[in-house]
C-alpha positions as CSV (number, residue, x, y, z in Angstrom):
1,M,157.9,259.4,5.4
2,S,157.4,258.9,1.6
3,T,156.9,261.8,-0.5
4,F,153.4,260.3,-1.4
5,D,152.6,260.3,2.7
6,R,154.3,263.8,3.0
7,N,151.5,265.2,-0.3
8,W,148.7,263.2,1.1
9,R,149.4,264.5,4.6
10,E,150.0,268.5,3.0
11,L,146.8,267.3,1.2
12,Q,144.6,267.1,4.1
13,L,145.5,269.8,6.6
14,E,145.5,272.1,3.4
15,T,141.5,270.5,3.2
16,L,140.9,271.6,6.6
17,V,142.1,275.1,6.4
18,D,140.0,275.9,3.3
19,M,137.6,274.0,5.0
20,S,137.6,276.2,8.4
21,L,137.7,279.2,6.2
22,T,134.7,278.2,4.1
23,I,132.5,277.4,7.0
24,G,134.0,280.5,9.1
25,G,130.4,282.5,8.6
26,V,126.9,281.1,9.3
27,R,125.9,279.1,6.4
28,P,122.4,276.8,6.1
29,E,122.5,273.6,7.5
30,E,122.3,272.2,4.1
31,E,125.0,273.6,2.6
32,L,127.5,272.5,5.8
33,V,126.3,269.2,5.0
34,E,126.9,269.1,1.0
35,E,130.5,270.6,1.8
36,L,131.1,267.8,4.0
37,L,130.4,265.5,2.0
38,Q,132.0,266.7,-0.8
39,R,135.2,267.5,1.0
40,A,135.0,264.2,2.7
41,V,134.6,261.9,-0.6
42,G,136.7,263.8,-3.1
43,T,139.9,264.0,-0.5
44,L,140.2,260.6,0.6
45,D,139.6,259.1,-2.4
46,A,136.3,257.7,-1.4
47,G,134.0,255.9,-3.9
48,S,130.7,256.5,-1.8
49,G,129.5,258.8,0.9
50,F,126.6,259.7,3.2
51,V,125.9,262.8,5.4
52,A,122.9,262.6,7.8
53,T,121.8,265.3,10.5
54,Q,119.5,264.4,13.1
55,H,117.0,266.6,14.6
56,P,117.1,266.1,18.8
57,G,113.9,264.0,18.8
58,G,115.3,261.9,16.3
59,H,113.9,262.4,13.1
60,E,116.5,263.1,10.0
61,A,116.8,266.9,9.3
62,V,119.6,267.2,6.1
63,V,120.7,264.1,4.1
64,R,122.9,263.8,1.2
65,S,124.8,260.8,-0.4
66,I,126.4,259.4,-3.1
67,R,126.1,255.9,-4.1
68,L,124.6,255.2,-0.5
69,P,120.9,254.7,0.4
70,S,119.8,258.0,1.0
71,S,118.5,256.9,4.6
72,L,120.1,256.9,8.2
73,A,118.5,253.7,9.0
74,V,119.5,251.8,5.7
75,V,123.1,253.2,6.4
76,R,123.0,252.0,10.1
77,A,122.0,248.5,9.6
78,L,125.3,248.3,7.2
79,F,127.1,248.6,10.1
80,G,124.8,246.8,13.1
81,P,122.2,248.1,15.1
82,D,124.8,249.6,17.6
83,L,126.3,252.3,15.3
84,L,125.0,255.3,17.4
85,E,126.0,254.0,20.5
86,E,129.2,253.5,19.4
87,L,130.1,257.1,17.8
88,A,128.2,258.4,21.1
89,G,132.5,257.7,22.3
90,G,133.4,260.3,20.2
91,R,135.5,257.6,17.6
92,V,135.3,256.5,14.5
93,V,133.6,253.2,13.7
94,R,135.3,250.5,10.2
95,T,133.1,248.0,8.9
96,A,133.8,245.8,6.2
97,R,131.9,243.3,4.1
98,D,132.7,240.3,1.7
99,G,130.4,240.1,-1.3
100,P,129.6,240.8,-4.8
101,E,127.8,244.1,-4.3
102,P,130.0,247.1,-3.0
103,P,130.5,249.1,-0.4
104,Y,132.9,246.8,0.5
105,E,134.6,248.9,3.4
106,L,133.1,252.1,5.3
107,L,134.1,254.9,7.7
108,A,131.8,257.0,9.9
109,A,132.2,259.4,11.7
110,P,130.0,261.2,14.4
111,L,128.9,264.7,14.3
112,R,129.3,266.1,17.9
113,A,128.9,269.7,19.2
114,G,130.2,269.0,23.1
115,Q,127.8,266.7,24.5
116,E,125.1,267.0,21.7
117,A,125.3,264.5,18.8
118,L,124.0,266.2,15.7
119,G,124.3,263.1,13.0
120,V,126.7,261.0,11.2
121,V,129.3,261.1,8.5
122,V,129.9,258.1,6.4
123,I,132.6,257.2,3.4
124,G,133.0,254.1,1.3
125,D,135.2,252.2,-0.5
126,K,138.8,253.9,-1.0
127,E,139.6,253.8,-4.6
128,T,143.6,253.7,-5.9
129,R,144.7,253.2,-9.2
130,G,145.4,249.7,-7.8
131,G,142.2,249.1,-7.5
132,R,139.9,249.0,-3.9
133,A,142.4,249.4,-0.5
134,P,141.7,249.9,3.3
135,F,141.1,253.5,5.1
136,S,144.3,254.4,6.5
137,D,144.5,255.4,10.1
138,S,145.0,259.0,9.1
139,D,142.4,258.7,7.0
140,A,140.1,257.9,9.9
141,R,141.6,260.4,12.1
142,F,141.1,263.1,8.8
143,L,137.3,262.3,8.7
144,L,136.9,262.3,12.2
145,S,138.6,266.1,12.4
146,L,136.4,267.3,9.5
147,A,133.1,266.2,11.0
148,T,134.5,267.9,14.7
149,M,135.1,270.9,12.9
150,V,131.4,271.2,11.1
151,A,129.1,270.2,13.8
152,P,129.3,273.5,16.0
153,A,128.8,275.1,12.2
154,V,125.4,273.1,12.0
155,K,124.6,274.7,16.1
156,T,125.8,277.6,15.3
157,W,123.1,277.7,12.0
158,R,120.4,276.2,14.6
159,Q,120.6,278.4,17.2
160,M,120.3,281.2,14.5
161,T,117.3,279.7,13.0
162,A,115.9,279.4,16.2
163,I,116.7,283.4,17.4
164,E,115.1,284.4,13.7
165,R,112.4,282.2,14.7
166,D,111.7,283.3,18.1
167,R,112.3,287.3,16.5
168,Q,109.7,286.6,13.7
169,R,107.2,285.3,16.3
170,L,107.3,287.9,18.6
171,R,106.9,290.6,15.5
172,E,103.8,288.4,14.4
173,E,102.6,288.1,18.2
174,N,102.5,292.2,18.6
175,L,100.3,292.5,15.3
176,A,98.5,289.9,16.0
177,L,97.6,291.5,19.8
178,R,97.7,295.3,18.7
179,G,94.6,297.0,20.0
180,V,92.7,296.8,23.4
181,A,90.0,294.3,22.0
182,R,92.0,291.6,21.4
183,R,93.8,291.5,24.7
184,E,90.3,292.4,26.0
185,G,88.8,289.1,24.3
186,F,85.2,289.1,23.1
187,I,82.3,291.5,24.3
188,G,78.9,290.5,24.4
189,E,76.6,289.0,26.6
190,S,73.6,288.3,24.4
191,E,72.3,284.0,24.6
192,P,73.8,283.6,20.9
193,I,77.6,284.9,22.1
194,R,77.1,283.1,25.4
195,E,76.6,279.8,23.6
196,V,79.2,280.4,21.2
197,L,82.1,281.4,24.4
198,E,80.9,278.1,26.5
199,L,81.9,276.0,23.5
200,V,85.0,277.7,22.9
201,R,85.7,276.9,26.9
202,R,85.0,273.4,26.2
203,V,87.0,272.6,22.9
204,A,89.8,274.4,23.1
205,P,91.4,272.5,25.3
206,T,91.1,269.5,23.0
207,G,93.4,271.0,21.0
208,A,90.9,269.6,18.2
209,N,90.7,271.1,15.2
210,V,88.5,274.0,14.7
211,M,86.8,275.8,12.1
212,L,84.7,279.0,12.7
213,R,82.3,280.0,10.5
214,G,80.3,283.5,10.0
215,E,80.1,287.0,7.9
216,S,82.9,288.8,7.0
217,G,83.7,291.7,10.4
218,V,81.9,289.4,12.8
219,G,84.7,288.8,14.9
220,K,86.5,285.1,13.7
221,E,89.8,286.3,14.3
222,R,89.2,287.5,18.3
223,I,87.5,283.9,19.0
224,A,90.6,282.2,17.4
225,L,92.5,284.2,20.2
226,L,90.2,282.9,22.8
227,L,90.7,279.8,21.4
228,H,94.5,280.1,21.6
229,G,94.3,281.3,25.1
230,S,91.9,278.6,26.0
231,S,94.6,275.8,24.8
232,N,97.3,273.8,26.2
233,R,99.2,276.3,24.0
234,A,98.9,279.3,25.2
235,A,102.3,280.2,25.9
236,G,103.1,279.7,22.6
237,P,102.8,282.2,19.3
238,F,99.4,283.1,18.3
239,V,100.0,283.0,14.2
240,P,97.4,284.4,11.8
241,L,97.2,285.2,8.0
242,N,94.3,285.9,5.8
243,C,94.7,283.5,2.5
244,A,92.2,285.7,1.1
245,A,94.6,288.6,1.0
246,L,97.8,287.5,-0.9
247,P,98.3,286.0,-4.6
248,E,98.5,282.1,-4.8
249,S,102.2,282.8,-5.6
250,L,102.8,285.2,-2.7
251,L,100.5,282.9,-0.5
252,E,102.9,279.8,-0.7
253,A,105.8,281.5,0.5
254,E,103.8,283.2,3.0
255,L,102.7,280.0,4.3
256,F,105.1,277.7,3.9
257,G,107.9,280.1,4.0
258,I,110.8,280.1,0.9
259,E,114.8,279.0,0.8
260,E,117.5,281.0,-0.1
261,G,117.8,280.9,-3.6
262,V,115.0,280.1,-5.0
263,A,114.8,283.3,-7.2
264,T,117.1,286.0,-7.6
265,G,117.8,287.9,-4.6
266,V,115.3,286.5,-2.7
267,Q,117.0,285.5,1.2
268,R,115.6,282.4,3.5
269,R,112.5,283.1,5.4
270,M,110.6,281.1,7.4
271,G,106.0,281.1,6.7
272,K,103.4,281.1,8.9
273,I,103.7,277.4,9.7
274,E,106.8,277.7,11.1
275,L,106.6,280.4,13.3
276,A,103.4,279.5,14.8
277,N,105.3,275.8,16.1
278,G,104.2,275.2,19.4
279,G,101.4,277.9,19.6
280,T,98.1,278.4,16.8
281,L,97.7,278.9,13.6
282,F,94.6,280.6,12.2
283,L,94.0,280.6,8.6
284,D,91.0,283.2,7.8
285,E,89.0,282.8,4.6
286,V,90.4,279.2,4.0
287,G,88.1,278.4,1.8
288,D,90.2,280.8,-0.9
289,L,93.2,278.1,-0.9
290,T,93.9,276.8,-4.5
291,L,93.6,272.7,-5.0
292,A,97.3,272.9,-4.8
293,L,97.6,274.5,-1.6
294,Q,95.0,272.4,-0.2
295,A,97.0,269.3,-0.9
296,K,100.3,271.0,0.8
297,L,98.2,272.0,3.8
298,L,96.5,268.3,4.0
299,R,99.7,266.9,4.6
300,V,100.3,269.6,7.8
301,V,97.1,268.6,9.3
302,Q,98.0,264.8,8.3
303,E,101.7,263.9,9.1
304,R,102.4,267.5,10.9
305,E,105.4,268.1,8.8
306,F,105.9,270.4,5.8
307,E,108.7,271.7,3.1
308,R,109.6,275.4,2.3
309,L,109.5,276.7,-1.0
310,G,112.4,275.2,-3.2
311,G,113.5,273.6,-0.5
312,R,113.8,269.4,0.2
313,E,114.2,269.4,4.0
314,R,111.0,268.1,6.1
315,V,110.1,270.3,9.1
316,P,108.0,269.0,11.8
317,V,106.1,270.9,13.1
318,D,103.3,270.8,16.5
319,L,100.7,273.8,16.2
320,Y,97.1,274.1,17.0
321,L,94.8,275.1,13.9
322,V,92.1,276.8,13.8
323,T,90.9,278.4,10.1
324,A,87.4,280.2,9.5
325,T,85.6,280.8,6.5
326,N,82.4,282.6,5.2
327,R,82.2,280.9,2.2
328,D,79.8,277.4,1.6
329,L,82.4,275.0,1.4
330,E,79.8,272.2,1.6
331,A,79.3,273.5,-1.9
332,M,82.7,273.9,-3.3
333,V,83.2,270.7,-2.2
334,E,80.5,268.9,-4.2
335,Q,81.8,271.3,-7.2
336,G,85.5,269.8,-6.7
337,D,86.9,273.3,-5.7
338,F,88.0,272.1,-2.0
339,R,88.9,269.2,-1.2
340,R,87.1,266.7,0.8
341,D,89.5,265.0,2.7
342,L,91.0,268.5,3.9
343,Y,87.3,270.0,4.7
344,Y,86.7,267.4,7.5
345,R,90.0,267.2,9.0
346,L,89.9,270.8,9.2
347,R,85.9,271.0,10.4
348,V,86.9,268.9,13.5
349,V,84.3,271.0,15.2
350,V,82.4,274.0,14.1
351,V,81.6,277.2,15.8
352,N,79.0,279.5,14.1
353,I,79.6,283.1,15.3
354,P,76.6,285.0,14.8
355,P,76.1,288.5,12.7
356,L,75.8,291.3,14.7
357,R,71.7,291.3,13.6
358,E,71.3,288.7,15.4
359,R,72.5,290.0,18.9
360,R,71.5,293.4,18.4
361,G,71.5,293.4,22.6
362,D,75.1,293.2,22.5
363,I,75.6,297.0,20.3
364,P,75.3,299.1,23.4
365,L,77.8,297.5,24.6
366,L,80.1,297.4,21.8
367,A,78.9,300.8,20.8
368,R,80.7,302.4,24.3
369,H,83.4,299.8,24.3
370,F,84.9,301.3,21.0
371,L,83.5,305.1,22.5
372,E,86.0,305.0,25.5
373,K,88.4,302.8,23.2
374,Y,88.7,305.8,20.6
375,S,88.0,308.8,22.3
376,E,91.5,308.1,24.6
377,R,93.2,307.1,21.6
378,F,92.0,310.5,19.6
379,G,92.2,312.3,22.8
380,R,88.7,313.3,23.2
381,P,88.1,311.4,26.7
382,G,84.9,311.5,28.4
383,M,82.6,311.5,25.1
384,S,79.2,309.8,25.7
385,L,76.4,308.4,23.2
386,D,73.1,310.2,23.4
387,R,69.6,307.6,23.1
388,K,68.9,308.7,19.8
389,A,72.2,308.0,18.3
390,L,71.9,304.4,20.4
391,A,68.8,304.2,19.2
392,A,70.2,304.5,15.6
393,L,72.4,301.8,15.6
394,M,70.3,299.0,17.2
395,V,68.1,299.7,14.0
396,Y,71.0,299.7,11.0
397,P,71.8,296.7,9.2
398,F,75.5,296.5,9.8
399,P,76.7,294.6,7.0
400,G,79.7,295.0,7.9
401,N,79.0,293.4,11.0
402,V,81.5,294.9,14.5
403,R,84.1,296.0,12.6
404,E,81.7,298.3,10.5
405,L,80.0,299.3,13.9
406,E,83.7,299.7,15.0
407,N,84.7,302.0,12.4
408,I,81.4,304.0,12.4
409,I,82.3,305.0,15.9
410,Q,85.9,306.2,15.5
411,A,84.5,308.6,12.4
412,A,81.5,309.7,14.8
413,I,84.5,310.2,17.5
414,A,86.7,312.2,15.1
415,L,83.5,314.2,13.4
416,A,81.5,315.2,16.6
417,P,82.2,319.3,17.2
418,G,81.1,318.1,21.1
419,D,81.5,315.8,23.9
420,T,78.6,313.8,22.9
421,V,78.2,311.7,19.4
422,T,74.6,312.3,18.1
423,E,72.5,310.6,15.4
424,Q,73.8,313.2,12.6
425,D,77.3,312.3,13.6
426,L,76.8,308.1,13.1
427,R,76.2,309.8,9.6
428,L,73.9,306.6,9.2
429,E,71.3,307.4,6.5
430,A,67.4,307.2,7.4
431,V,66.6,305.3,4.2
432,A,69.3,302.1,5.5
433,A,67.8,303.0,9.1
434,E,64.1,302.5,7.8
435,G,65.0,299.6,5.4
436,V,65.8,297.6,9.2
437,R,62.6,298.6,10.2
438,S,61.0,297.4,7.3
439,S,62.5,294.0,6.7
440,E,59.9,291.8,6.7
441,Q,58.9,293.4,3.2
442,L,62.5,293.5,2.4
443,A,65.1,290.9,2.0
444,L,68.5,290.9,3.8
445,R,70.0,291.0,0.8
446,D,68.5,293.8,-0.7
447,V,69.2,295.7,2.4
448,E,72.9,294.7,2.4
449,Q,73.5,295.4,-1.3
450,N,71.2,298.9,-1.4
451,H,73.3,300.0,1.8
452,I,76.5,298.7,-0.2
453,E,75.5,301.0,-3.3
454,R,74.9,304.0,-1.3
455,V,78.5,303.8,0.2
456,L,79.5,303.1,-2.9
457,R,77.7,306.7,-4.1
458,S,79.1,308.3,-1.8
459,V,82.7,308.0,-2.5
460,D,82.5,307.9,-6.0
461,G,82.6,304.3,-6.6
462,N,86.0,304.0,-4.9
463,R,85.7,300.7,-3.9
464,Q,88.6,300.7,-1.2
465,E,87.1,303.8,0.4
466,A,84.4,302.1,0.5
467,A,85.1,299.0,1.5
468,R,87.4,300.7,4.4
469,I,83.8,302.7,5.6
470,L,82.6,299.2,5.4
471,G,84.6,297.8,7.5
472,I,85.2,294.8,5.0
473,D,88.2,293.3,3.1
474,R,88.4,295.1,-0.3
475,S,88.3,290.8,-1.7
476,T,84.9,290.5,0.3
477,L,83.6,293.8,-0.9
478,Y,84.3,292.7,-4.5
479,R,82.9,289.1,-3.9
480,K,79.9,290.7,-2.4
481,L,79.0,292.8,-5.6
482,Q,79.8,290.0,-7.7
483,R,76.8,288.2,-5.6
484,F,74.7,291.4,-6.1
485,A,75.4,291.3,-9.9
486,T,74.7,287.5,-10.4
487,H,71.8,287.6,-8.3
488,D,70.1,290.8,-10.4
489,A,70.6,288.9,-13.4
490,K,68.6,285.9,-12.5
491,R,66.0,288.3,-11.3
492,T,66.3,290.1,-14.2
493,A,66.0,286.8,-16.4
494,G,62.9,286.0,-14.4
495,T,60.8,288.5,-15.1
496,K,61.3,288.4,-18.9
């Protein structure tokens, strides 16, 4: 063996040892692909190179190339249509071609972990001082060794990613399903609710996108849970996200996930879309998405794929999409604040959930359910609701809907001195009750505004505490106050 051949052999062995040390820990698939490409091209003096990994369904996962097309289909065409079948035998495939344009010679080796095909690595056009030279059998063995070493690391990364995805899904499901009421479904026997539940029963098995319309606190998330449980993805995760609860910068990462290294100290994290794969994604307050995020969501709806924040990999996803809003999306579309194409794709089926004031017959059922639930939780089992207390609830306006009723009952249980909740324990102001009794003379907006203003006065203007008492999100309270201010300004201007 010549000195040159011996040195060359030593370089290849050193590369393999160094590569084994480099991939000793769990590394992202993108890094492994990039490392494989650079090592193969650099060690074998190749003028071009290409690495592609594939998902089990055959779709490209990660692709990197140097002076070769960034498409597995195009690279396969350089070898012929049977490339992947030939690589399945675990051997290197070689091709040479004549012509004025490179590549002139290519080597392809399979990325295989056991019997599982994960992708392919290709190098082309060996360069020497004297010009082009053919790849040797030693070069082919080295390329196959390098690919055989990297493939299990790719599989390990995918397994770790799947475990992490399952862990996050379980966490999200636990959060989503926490609480007895959620597990028991939607409580109500009134005619409006029976119509809603019948519509849910019919639409859920179809998998059609559903948009839930209704005021804050009417139970949109619980209807979304019913849709999930009645769909063919009931065995998958249910992943909710309130689009109004986060600023745009955080919402994008929360929805689409984020790649490691996007910013200092940022670790790779899956978003709600990826966590919902195989199950249901529920986007509440979808009208609060910015136009930029609407465009990205449209791609998910149309193409069933997305990219993580800071990433280049296209991630396929299969999910059932349920959205909700209490905003006037039709007006937003006309004003250019919501994409028309996304609007029509999200509202394939619309389910309107009535406010509590339009289904007052369900108030006794809900009140007794919450009374039983929270009396057990607070260590005061067996509490009851007297007739006057129930009568007061039946005429109360409930601007916060079912969520507000739940909070009122919680507070009453905590404050009641005895085993029976009285009208005084509910702490409902007589003026609010009278406002509903004379609703024909007072607009509903005014009833709601008066009640919210009284709650704010009772907590010295603390909006966070007021939102908690009302049973609505702080962002929802802000929007209501802004609408009230706009309405008052218009009314004042009209009287001048």
